[in-house]
N, C-alpha and C positions, 0 to 999 in steps of 0.2 A: 465214579469216585469211590475209593475204598472207605469202609466204615471206620469210624474212630469214636473215641469218647467225647462227650460234650465238653466244651470249653468251660472250665470253672470260672466263676466270677471272682475278681479280686476284691480286696477290701475297698470301701466299707461293706461290712457284712449285713445280712438281713434282707437282701433283695433276691427275688426268684430268678432262675435262669430264664432268658428271653427266647422268644421264637420269632421267626420272620412273619410279618403281618401279611394278610391277604388283601389289604386295601392299598392306599397310596404309598408311593416310594418314600415319602417323608415319615412313614411308619414302618420302615423295613424291619426294625427290631422294636417290638411292642414296648412302649413306655410303661412303667409301673403305675403311673396315674396320668390322667389326661392333661394335666397342667405342665408336665415335663417339657423341657425345651425340645423343639423339633427343627430339623434342617429343612430349609426351603429347597425343594427339588424342582423348582421352576415349573414348566408346563407339563412335565412328564408324569403319567400315572403308570402303575404296573402294567396294565394292558397296553398302553401306548408304546412303552419302551421294550420291556422284556418279551412281550408277545409279538412285537413288530418285526423282530429278527426273522429273516426268511429261511434261516438254517441252510444257507447256500455254502457256508464255510469258505467263501472266497478270502476271508481274513486269515485263515489258518496258516497257510504256508508263508504269509508275510509277517506273522507275529513272531517277534524275537524270542519270547519265552516258549512258544511251541517248538521252535527250532532247537531250543536247548533241551526241553523235556520230552517232546513228541508224545504228549498226552492230551486227551480231549479237554481236560479241565484247565489247560493253560493257554488258551487263546480266547479271543473275545466271544465268539459264538458259543463255544463250549461253556464258558463261564455263565453266559446268559441262560443257557439251557439248565444248568445246575441251579442258578438263582430262581428260575421260573418254577422248577420242581419243588424247591424249598418253600416258595411263596404259596403255591397251589395246595401243597399237602401240609402246610403249617408245621414243617419239620424244625427240629432244633438246630442251632448253629454248631457245627463241629470244627475241630482243629483243621481238618482237610479243607473245609469251606473257607476258613480264614486264610489259610496258606494260598489257596487259589486266587483269592481276591487281592492278596498282597504281592503275589509273583506276577506283577504287571508293571512295565516300565512307564506306562502312560504316554507312549511315544506317538499315539494318534495314527499309526499306520493303518489300523483297522478302520478308523473313521474315513481316512482318505480313500480306501478301496471299497467301502460299503456301498452297495448299489442303491440303498434307500436312505443313506445319510444318517444313521443312528449316532447320537452323541454319547458314545460309550465312555469316554474318559470322565465326563461329568458324573456319570453314574458311579464309576469306580471310586472316584475321590469322595463323593458324597456318601457312598456306602461305607467306606473306610471311616469317615467322620462319625457316622452313626454307630459303628462297631466300637469305636473308642468311647463315645458318649455312654454306651451301655456297659463299658468295662470288659468287652470281649476282645477288642483290639488295642493297640496294634499288634502285628505279628512278631513273635520272638523278641529279639533284642532291639527292635526299632524304637521301643520306649526310651532307649538311650539317647535318641535325638533330643527329646524334650528335656530329659534330665540334664544333659550336658549344656544345652542352650540356657536352661534355667540357672545353672551354676557358672557357666563360662562365656555365655553369649555366642557360642559356636558349637556345632555338632561333633567336633573332633576332640573335645576334652582338653583343648589347649588354653593356656592362660591369656586373657585379653591383653595383658601387658606386652605380649610378644606378637601382637597382630601386625605390627609394622616393622618387624625385624628384617624383612626382605629389602628394605630401603638401602640403597647404596649410592655411590657417586653417579651423577647424571640425572638425579631426580630433584627438582626444585619444588618445595612446598610453599604454599601461602595459607595464611590463617583464614582469610575470606577472599571470595572472588567468584567470577561467573561460572567457572568450570571445576567440577569435582570428579574424582575417580573413585567409584564404589568397587572396592577390590573383591569383596566376597570371601567366604570362609575357605574355600578350596584353594584359591590363589594365595591367600594369606599364609596358609599353613602347609599346603601340599604341593602345589605347582607354582612355587615362588618365582621361578624365572619368568613366567607369564605376567605376574604382577609387576616385576621389575621392568620388563621390556615394554609393557603398556605405559607405565609411568614415564619411562625415558622417552617414548614416542610423544606423549602428550607434553612433556617438558620442552622437547625440541620444537614442537609446533606452536604451543601456547605460551611458553615462557615459564609458567608455573601452574600448579594445580592444588586444589584442596584435597587433603586426605583426612578422613575422620579418625584413623588410627584406632585406639582403644574405644572411642565413642561409636565406632561402627559395630553393629550387632548383626546376627544372622538375618538375611533378607526374609526368611520365613518359608522358603521353598520346601525344605525337607519335611517340615511339620505339616504344611498344607497338603503336600502330595501323599502323606501317610495318615491323614485324617486327624492330626493332633492339634486342632485349631483352638479348642475351647473346652477344657475338662479339668477335673481335679487330679493333679499329678501327685503320686505317692513318692516323696523324695527320700523317705526312710520308713521302716516298718511302722505302719499305723499313722504316719504323719502325712497329711495331704495339704497341698497349696493350690490356689487357682492358677491355671496356666492358659494364656491366650496368645495367639499369634498377633493379635491387634496391638498388644503392648510393644512388641519388637518392631513392628512396622511403624508405629507411631514414633518410637524413639529415633529411628533412622531418619524419618521425614522431618521431624522437628529439629534434629541436629543439623540437617542441611539448610533448613529455613533460616536458622540463626547465623549461618555463614554466607548469606546473600548469594546462594548458588542459583544459576539460571539453567544449567544443563549438567546432568549427571551421566557419566560414561561408564559402561560396564564391559568387562571382558568375559564374564561368565554368562552364558546364554540362559542358564537357569535363574540367576539373579535378575537378568534383564526381563525375561518373560514374567517373573513374579512381580517386578516393579510396575510393569505395564498392565498386566491382566488382573493381578490380585491386590496390589496396594490400594487402588481406588475403592475396593469393596470394604476395606477395613479401616480406612482413614476418613474421619468425619467431615473433612473439608476438601475442597479442590486442591490437588497437588500443584504447587506453583512453579515447578521446574520441569524441563524437558528430560526424558530418559532415552538414551541413545546407546546402541551397541557399538563397540570400537570399530567393527567392520563397516557400519553405517557412517560413522564419523569420518573414517578414512576415505570411503567411497565418495562422500560429499565433496571432499577436498580434491580428489582425483577428477571428478566431473567438472569442477570449477577451474581446473589446471592450476591449483594452488600448491600442489606438491608433485614432485617427480622422484622416481626411484632410480637407483643405480642398477646396472644389469646383474642378473643372476642366471648363470648357465646351468640350469638343472631342470628336472622334470618333477612336477607336483600333481598330485590328485587330491581333490577336496571332498571332505566328508561334511554333509549338512547335519548339524546338530538338530535333534527333534524340537527342542525348545525354541530355537531360532528359526528353523525351517517350518515344519508342519504347524507348530503352535503360533508363530508370528509371521509366517510367509516371507521371511527374509532369505531369498535365494540369490538374487543378483548382486547385492552389495559386496559380499566376500569375493565373488568372481571378478567384479569390477576392479578390485584391488589387485588380485593376482594377475589379471590380464594386463594391468598397467606396468608390470615389472618387465623391463626389456630382457629378452633372451630366455625368460622363464616359459617353459612349455607346460601348459595345463592339459592334463589328460583326465577325462571323466571316467569314473567307475560305471559299470553297467547299471547299477541302482544308484540314482542320484536325484537331487532336488526332492520333490515330494515323495518319491519312491526310495529315498535313501534308507539303508538299514539303520536301525538304532544301534548305538554303541553298547547298550546293555546295562548302563549304570543307573539310569533315572528311576524315579518313582519309589525310591527306597530299596531298589533291588541290589545295588552293590553292597549296601550295609546289611541287608537282611538275607541275601542269597548270593554270596560272593562267588561261588563256583559257577552259578548261572550267568552272572554278569561277565565273568571271564570267558566263558565258552562263547557267549554272544559276541564279545569284542574280538575274539580270535577269527571269527567268520569275516568280520569287516576288515580287519587288518590283512587277512589273506587276500581279500578282494583288491585291496590297495596294492599289495605286493604283485599281484597278477597283472596290473597295468604297466609294470616296469618303471614306475615312478621312483624317484629318489626320496621324495618327501610325501608323507600323509599329513595334509594340513587340515585343520578344523578351526572353529571359532568358539570353542567351549572348553574351559579349563577342566571340566569334569569328564568330558569325552577324552581329552588328552590324558588325564589321569588313568582312566580305564584302559586306553589303548597302550599306554606305557607298560602297564602290568601284563597285558597280553603279549606285547612284543618281547618282553623279558622271558616269558615262559616259552614262546615259540622260537626264539633265537633267530629272528629274521633280520635282514639288513635293510631297514627303511627308517628314516628319521620321522619322529612324531612331533609336529610343531603346530602351535597356534599361528594364525596369520601375523600377529604382532611379533612373534619370535622371528618370523621371516623378514619383516620389513624394518625392524629396529636398526639394523646396520646398513640399510639401503637408502636412508634419507640423507 
């Protein structure tokens, strides 16, 4: 890794620059006093995790950011070796180190291929959290996530009053009821056709759905992935406010409870993964409703013969989103839906299911490293084109968003659709 200047601490002033600790991972960056809040890094100590890496580099060629940068500091094993060196030599945290720790999509490809099963993504997310706690992170403009969510309840800087502007004919809302659609920020403001098509499908099947509208706030995924879960946010020069992901998660859950909801359906894999894996960590009570991805919901009905689709004479290849696939192990349900469509030919890409390539957008990479996210997406889109498919289908609005950007730059002839985009007119 090239040398660079130490990262200067932001306000509040008066604290010394921090160094990586030689002790437990929950002291990655030394606190200024022993009573400061620490992150619980579960059972892992420095020796257990960063020294357990066998340096086999099997994860290197599978890592999406290594494919983009082709540098040792941008894949899991390389990052662990850098981390180990900083820990053992008690070196200061540099800009290069922070960049390496944030240029990771947290796709879990490295964990899937690791011969000794290292829990690398937990380490990266916890390390990012500690860097933010100490005022060293997040990287670059990623602080914009928390600032925008604080001001607008979404990371895109869009007004909450426009969160439901995508609603058109064919969507029936109810104030209270057993089923809700959690739209998410990306579908609300960027891939609005996916939001509309999901809501139309649910209306056709259920008769009506609960939409939180302006009461829906960010699920928490972008700030959890980038370590911005609990810290003092500088909203203007010298003015700090407490910022916690728990506040936003609690607001979403409590808004759903007051509407008598029994099952919440998601079209964004990131929102779904966050609701299942992260919400229970930050909500003080048991969450009283089921959380389901739209592909799971549709597959459930297909398996019960409760829905049938019209024919579609096309070829489709399916991309497994990281948050739905490797993080939640949902591989069969989307394919169950696609195979249930008469005349639709499903062609698998060479890398599929748990070995599916990452789209390149997750973990804050699209916001913080746009060129890398785009170059990673291009590789995956080309793999889809090479199958001869008419459609590249996925089950994540954020994957779709990144693939659409890649397609535009590549100029290739393939449709980029979510599964709900495909089936909405086939019911």
